N, CA, C and O atoms as a Tinker XYZ file with bonds, in Angstrom:
   248  protein
     1  N    -12.301000   -8.298000   -6.207000    73     2
     2  CA   -11.865000   -8.979000   -5.009000    64     1     3
     3  C    -10.778000  -10.003000   -5.342000    63     2     4     5
     4  O     -9.908000  -10.266000   -4.511000    81     3
     5  N    -10.813000  -10.575000   -6.525000    73     3     6
     6  CA    -9.812000  -11.570000   -6.911000    64     5     7
     7  C     -8.429000  -10.949000   -7.048000    63     6     8     9
     8  O     -7.424000  -11.635000   -6.862000    81     7
     9  N     -8.366000   -9.663000   -7.369000    73     7    10
    10  CA    -7.083000   -8.980000   -7.513000    64     9    11
    11  C     -6.459000   -8.591000   -6.180000    63    10    12    13
    12  O     -5.261000   -8.314000   -6.129000    81    11
    13  N     -7.222000   -8.563000   -5.118000    73    11    14
    14  CA    -6.752000   -8.042000   -3.837000    64    13    15
    15  C     -5.420000   -8.631000   -3.380000    63    14    16    17
    16  O     -4.546000   -7.860000   -2.983000    81    15
    17  N     -5.209000   -9.946000   -3.409000    73    15    18
    18  CA    -3.928000  -10.482000   -2.941000    64    17    19
    19  C     -2.724000  -10.022000   -3.764000    63    18    20    21
    20  O     -1.609000   -9.980000   -3.243000    81    19
    21  N     -2.925000   -9.681000   -5.026000    73    19    22
    22  CA    -1.796000   -9.315000   -5.883000    64    21    23
    23  C     -1.659000   -7.812000   -6.116000    63    22    24    25
    24  O     -0.757000   -7.392000   -6.841000    81    23
    25  N     -2.513000   -7.004000   -5.532000    73    23    26
    26  CA    -2.489000   -5.562000   -5.806000    64    25    27
    27  C     -1.210000   -4.870000   -5.357000    63    26    28    29
    28  O     -0.849000   -3.838000   -5.922000    81    27
    29  N     -0.522000   -5.400000   -4.371000    73    27    30
    30  CA     0.687000   -4.757000   -3.872000    64    29    31
    31  C      1.923000   -5.151000   -4.673000    63    30    32    33
    32  O      3.009000   -4.624000   -4.431000    81    31
    33  N      1.771000   -6.067000   -5.617000    73    31    34
    34  CA     2.885000   -6.484000   -6.468000    64    33    35
    35  C      3.013000   -5.494000   -7.628000    63    34    36    37
    36  O      2.005000   -5.011000   -8.143000    81    35
    37  N      4.252000   -5.190000   -8.042000    73    35    38
    38  CA     4.437000   -4.252000   -9.156000    64    37    39
    39  C      3.820000   -4.768000  -10.458000    63    38    40    41
    40  O      3.783000   -5.970000  -10.720000    81    39
    41  N      3.343000   -3.830000  -11.253000    73    39    42
    42  CA     2.789000   -4.072000  -12.585000    64    41    43
    43  C      1.517000   -4.918000  -12.567000    63    42    44    45
    44  O      1.245000   -5.658000  -13.513000    81    43
    45  N      0.740000   -4.807000  -11.490000    73    43    46
    46  CA    -0.563000   -5.468000  -11.407000    64    45    47
    47  C     -1.644000   -4.422000  -11.604000    63    46    48    49
    48  O     -1.734000   -3.473000  -10.825000    81    47
    49  N     -2.457000   -4.576000  -12.622000    73    47    50
    50  CA    -3.533000   -3.625000  -12.883000    64    49    51
    51  C     -4.678000   -4.327000  -13.600000    63    50    52    53
    52  O     -4.484000   -5.323000  -14.296000    81    51
    53  N     -5.855000   -3.791000  -13.416000    73    51    54
    54  CA    -7.016000   -4.295000  -14.158000    64    53    55
    55  C     -7.494000   -3.244000  -15.153000    63    54    56    57
    56  O     -8.530000   -3.416000  -15.796000    81    55
    57  N     -6.739000   -2.159000  -15.277000    73    55    58
    58  CA    -7.122000   -1.049000  -16.147000    64    57    59
    59  C     -6.381000   -1.112000  -17.475000    63    58    60    61
    60  O     -5.328000   -1.739000  -17.588000    81    59
    61  N     -6.947000   -0.454000  -18.470000    73    59    62
    62  CA    -6.324000   -0.421000  -19.793000    64    61    63
    63  C     -5.120000    0.515000  -19.831000    63    62    64    65
    64  O     -4.214000    0.334000  -20.645000    81    63
    65  N     -5.111000    1.508000  -18.958000    73    63    66
    66  CA    -3.991000    2.448000  -18.903000    64    65    67
    67  C     -3.379000    2.414000  -17.511000    63    66    68    69
    68  O     -4.041000    2.044000  -16.540000    81    67
    69  N     -2.128000    2.798000  -17.422000    73    67    70
    70  CA    -1.430000    2.800000  -16.142000    64    69    71
    71  C     -0.498000    1.608000  -16.042000    63    70    72    73
    72  O     -0.693000    0.583000  -16.694000    81    71
    73  N      0.516000    1.769000  -15.212000    73    71    74
    74  CA     1.527000    0.725000  -15.081000    64    73    75
    75  C      1.267000   -0.250000  -13.944000    63    74    76    77
    76  O      1.828000   -1.345000  -13.927000    81    75
    77  N      0.426000    0.134000  -13.000000    73    75    78
    78  CA     0.165000   -0.752000  -11.872000    64    77    79
    79  C      1.289000   -0.784000  -10.862000    63    78    80    81
    80  O      1.534000   -1.811000  -10.229000    81    79
    81  N      1.980000    0.350000  -10.706000    73    79    82
    82  CA     3.093000    0.376000   -9.756000    64    81    83
    83  C      2.850000    1.301000   -8.566000    63    82    84    85
    84  O      3.687000    1.377000   -7.666000    81    83
    85  N      1.732000    1.994000   -8.550000    73    83    86
    86  CA     1.462000    2.962000   -7.485000    64    85    87
    87  C      1.439000    2.357000   -6.094000    63    86    88    89
    88  O      2.080000    2.884000   -5.184000    81    87
    89  N      0.715000    1.265000   -5.908000    73    87    90
    90  CA     0.631000    0.651000   -4.581000    64    89    91
    91  C      1.945000   -0.008000   -4.185000    63    90    92    93
    92  O      2.310000    0.017000   -3.009000    81    91
    93  N      2.663000   -0.595000   -5.133000    73    91    94
    94  CA     3.943000   -1.218000   -4.786000    64    93    95
    95  C      4.968000   -0.161000   -4.384000    63    94    96    97
    96  O      5.782000   -0.401000   -3.492000    81    95
    97  N      4.939000    1.000000   -5.028000    73    95    98
    98  CA     5.813000    2.106000   -4.619000    64    97    99
    99  C      5.427000    2.576000   -3.223000    63    98   100   101
   100  O      6.296000    2.854000   -2.397000    81    99
   101  N      4.139000    2.663000   -2.960000    73    99   102
   102  CA     3.665000    3.078000   -1.639000    64   101   103
   103  C      4.116000    2.105000   -0.559000    63   102   104   105
   104  O      4.506000    2.526000    0.530000    81   103
   105  N      4.067000    0.809000   -0.847000    73   103   106
   106  CA     4.526000   -0.206000    0.111000    64   105   107
   107  C      6.019000   -0.026000    0.381000    63   106   108   109
   108  O      6.456000   -0.107000    1.529000    81   107
   109  N      6.799000    0.217000   -0.664000    73   107   110
   110  CA     8.241000    0.424000   -0.501000    64   109   111
   111  C      8.536000    1.658000    0.342000    63   110   112   113
   112  O      9.402000    1.626000    1.217000    81   111
   113  N      7.822000    2.739000    0.080000    73   111   114
   114  CA     8.019000    3.965000    0.863000    64   113   115
   115  C      7.646000    3.756000    2.324000    63   114   116   117
   116  O      8.349000    4.223000    3.220000    81   115
   117  N      6.548000    3.059000    2.564000    73   115   118
   118  CA     6.139000    2.794000    3.946000    64   117   119
   119  C      7.172000    1.917000    4.654000    63   118   120   121
   120  O      7.451000    2.132000    5.833000    81   119
   121  N      7.737000    0.943000    3.962000    73   119   122
   122  CA     8.761000    0.076000    4.560000    64   121   123
   123  C     10.007000    0.880000    4.911000    63   122   124   125
   124  O     10.615000    0.650000    5.957000    81   123
   125  N     10.399000    1.827000    4.047000    73   123   126
   126  CA    11.556000    2.675000    4.332000    64   125   127
   127  C     11.331000    3.529000    5.572000    63   126   128   129
   128  O     12.280000    3.870000    6.278000    81   127
   129  N     10.078000    3.872000    5.835000    73   127   130
   130  CA     9.740000    4.678000    7.014000    64   129   131
   131  C      9.327000    3.800000    8.194000    63   130   132   133
   132  O      8.757000    4.280000    9.173000    81   131
   133  N      9.626000    2.504000    8.082000    73   131   134
   134  CA     9.286000    1.530000    9.123000    64   133   135
   135  C      7.787000    1.511000    9.422000    63   134   136   137
   136  O      7.362000    1.368000   10.568000    81   135
   137  N      7.008000    1.659000    8.363000    73   135   138
   138  CA     5.553000    1.633000    8.473000    64   137   139
   139  C      4.978000    0.440000    7.730000    63   138   140   141
   140  O      5.708000   -0.461000    7.317000    81   139
   141  N      3.668000    0.443000    7.565000    73   139   142
   142  CA     2.983000   -0.674000    6.927000    64   141   143
   143  C      1.807000   -0.153000    6.108000    63   142   144   145
   144  O      1.195000    0.855000    6.462000    81   143
   145  N      1.499000   -0.834000    5.025000    73   143   146
   146  CA     0.338000   -0.539000    4.197000    64   145   147
   147  C     -0.466000   -1.820000    4.079000    63   146   148   149
   148  O      0.063000   -2.865000    3.700000    81   147
   149  N     -1.760000   -1.733000    4.410000    73   147   150
   150  CA    -2.641000   -2.901000    4.328000    64   149   151
   151  C     -3.883000   -2.540000    3.535000    63   150   152   153
   152  O     -4.340000   -1.397000    3.556000    81   151
   153  N     -4.421000   -3.525000    2.838000    73   151   154
   154  CA    -5.631000   -3.347000    2.037000    64   153   155
   155  C     -6.736000   -4.248000    2.557000    63   154   156   157
   156  O     -6.484000   -5.351000    3.041000    81   155
   157  N     -7.956000   -3.765000    2.450000    73   155   158
   158  CA    -9.132000   -4.579000    2.760000    64   157   159
   159  C    -10.223000   -4.184000    1.775000    63   158   160   161
   160  O    -10.234000   -3.060000    1.272000    81   159
   161  N    -11.130000   -5.099000    1.504000    73   159   162
   162  CA   -12.190000   -4.823000    0.553000    64   161   163
   163  C    -13.442000   -5.596000    0.940000    63   162   164   165
   164  O    -13.380000   -6.621000    1.620000    81   163
   165  N    -14.572000   -5.079000    0.489000    73   163   166
   166  CA   -15.837000   -5.788000    0.658000    64   165   167
   167  C    -16.238000   -6.354000   -0.697000    63   166   168   169
   168  O    -15.531000   -6.155000   -1.685000    81   167
   169  N    -17.328000   -7.036000   -0.752000    73   167   170
   170  CA   -17.789000   -7.598000   -2.023000    64   169   171
   171  C    -18.315000   -6.530000   -2.968000    63   170   172   173
   172  O    -18.461000   -6.773000   -4.166000    81   171
   173  N    -18.603000   -5.346000   -2.432000    73   171   174
   174  CA   -19.053000   -4.242000   -3.283000    64   173   175
   175  C    -17.831000   -3.476000   -3.774000    63   174   176   177
   176  O    -16.742000   -4.042000   -3.863000    81   175
   177  N    -17.994000   -2.226000   -4.084000    73   175   178
   178  CA   -16.900000   -1.429000   -4.629000    64   177   179
   179  C    -16.075000   -0.740000   -3.552000    63   178   180   181
   180  O    -15.182000    0.043000   -3.876000    81   179
   181  N    -16.345000   -1.003000   -2.305000    73   179   182
   182  CA   -15.631000   -0.330000   -1.223000    64   181   183
   183  C    -14.266000   -0.963000   -0.982000    63   182   184   185
   184  O    -14.096000   -2.178000   -1.080000    81   183
   185  N    -13.308000   -0.112000   -0.665000    73   183   186
   186  CA   -11.968000   -0.585000   -0.321000    64   185   187
   187  C    -11.438000    0.274000    0.814000    63   186   188   189
   188  O    -11.838000    1.426000    0.984000    81   187
   189  N    -10.546000   -0.300000    1.571000    73   187   190
   190  CA    -9.939000    0.408000    2.692000    64   189   191
   191  C     -8.430000    0.230000    2.600000    63   190   192   193
   192  O     -7.935000   -0.893000    2.501000    81   191
   193  N     -7.706000    1.334000    2.633000    73   191   194
   194  CA    -6.248000    1.309000    2.655000    64   193   195
   195  C     -5.822000    1.863000    4.003000    63   194   196   197
   196  O     -6.203000    2.973000    4.375000    81   195
   197  N     -5.032000    1.090000    4.733000    73   195   198
   198  CA    -4.569000    1.508000    6.056000    64   197   199
   199  C     -3.069000    1.753000    5.982000    63   198   200   201
   200  O     -2.298000    0.861000    5.628000    81   199
   201  N     -2.662000    2.978000    6.322000    73   199   202
   202  CA    -1.249000    3.323000    6.428000    64   201   203
   203  C     -0.914000    3.419000    7.906000    63   202   204   205
   204  O     -1.521000    4.202000    8.637000    81   203
   205  N      0.050000    2.623000    8.343000    73   203   206
   206  CA     0.436000    2.630000    9.749000    64   205   207
   207  C      1.873000    3.142000    9.841000    63   206   208   209
   208  O      2.799000    2.547000    9.289000    81   207
   209  N      2.035000    4.256000   10.549000    73   207   210
   210  CA     3.340000    4.887000   10.707000    64   209   211
   211  C      3.902000    4.609000   12.092000    63   210   212   213
   212  O      3.159000    4.536000   13.070000    81   211
   213  N      5.223000    4.454000   12.168000    73   211   214
   214  CA     5.881000    4.324000   13.464000    64   213   215
   215  C      6.054000    5.709000   14.065000    63   214   216   217
   216  O      6.294000    6.685000   13.354000    81   215
   217  N      5.932000    5.778000   15.367000    73   215   218
   218  CA     6.134000    7.041000   16.069000    64   217   219
   219  C      7.538000    7.021000   16.657000    63   218   220   221
   220  O      7.931000    6.057000   17.314000    81   219
   221  N      8.292000    8.088000   16.418000    73   219   222
   222  CA     9.652000    8.193000   16.920000    64   221   223
   223  C      9.779000    9.453000   17.752000    63   222   224   225
   224  O      9.276000   10.514000   17.382000    81   223
   225  N     10.446000    9.323000   18.862000    73   223   226
   226  CA    10.721000   10.484000   19.696000    64   225   227
   227  C     11.723000   11.372000   18.963000    63   226   228   229
   228  O     12.669000   10.862000   18.363000    81   227
   229  N     11.536000   12.663000   18.998000    73   227   230
   230  CA    12.405000   13.607000   18.290000    64   229   231
   231  C     13.847000   13.470000   18.761000    63   230   232   233
   232  O     14.762000   13.678000   17.965000    81   231
   233  N     14.079000   13.130000   20.009000    73   231   234
   234  CA    15.437000   12.985000   20.530000    64   233   235
   235  C     16.164000   11.792000   19.916000    63   234   236   237
   236  O     17.393000   11.744000   19.952000    81   235
   237  N     15.433000   10.825000   19.354000    73   235   238
   238  CA    16.038000    9.639000   18.750000    64   237   239
   239  C     16.437000    9.851000   17.293000    63   238   240   241
   240  O     17.102000    8.994000   16.712000    81   239
   241  N     16.051000   10.957000   16.700000    73   239   242
   242  CA    16.336000   11.234000   15.291000    64   241   243
   243  C     17.715000   11.854000   15.169000    63   242   244   245
   244  O     18.057000   12.785000   15.898000    81   243
   245  N     18.509000   11.326000   14.236000    73   243   246
   246  CA    19.862000   11.869000   14.033000    64   245   247
   247  C     19.836000   13.074000   13.132000    63   246   248
   248  O     20.883000   13.658000   12.852000    81   247
């Protein structure tokens, strides 16, 4: 739970392997698509990742 506020920052990990860039890349991709990524957690091992996408009318796409 202590890591939750910093999980979206690049190179943040609590594991021995991995770079810790997966969630930060996901946030960047969601921002490029005008979307949002949010995290929530409980005191146990449960976590919730919410991806929110913008809806665009097909006629508005170039």
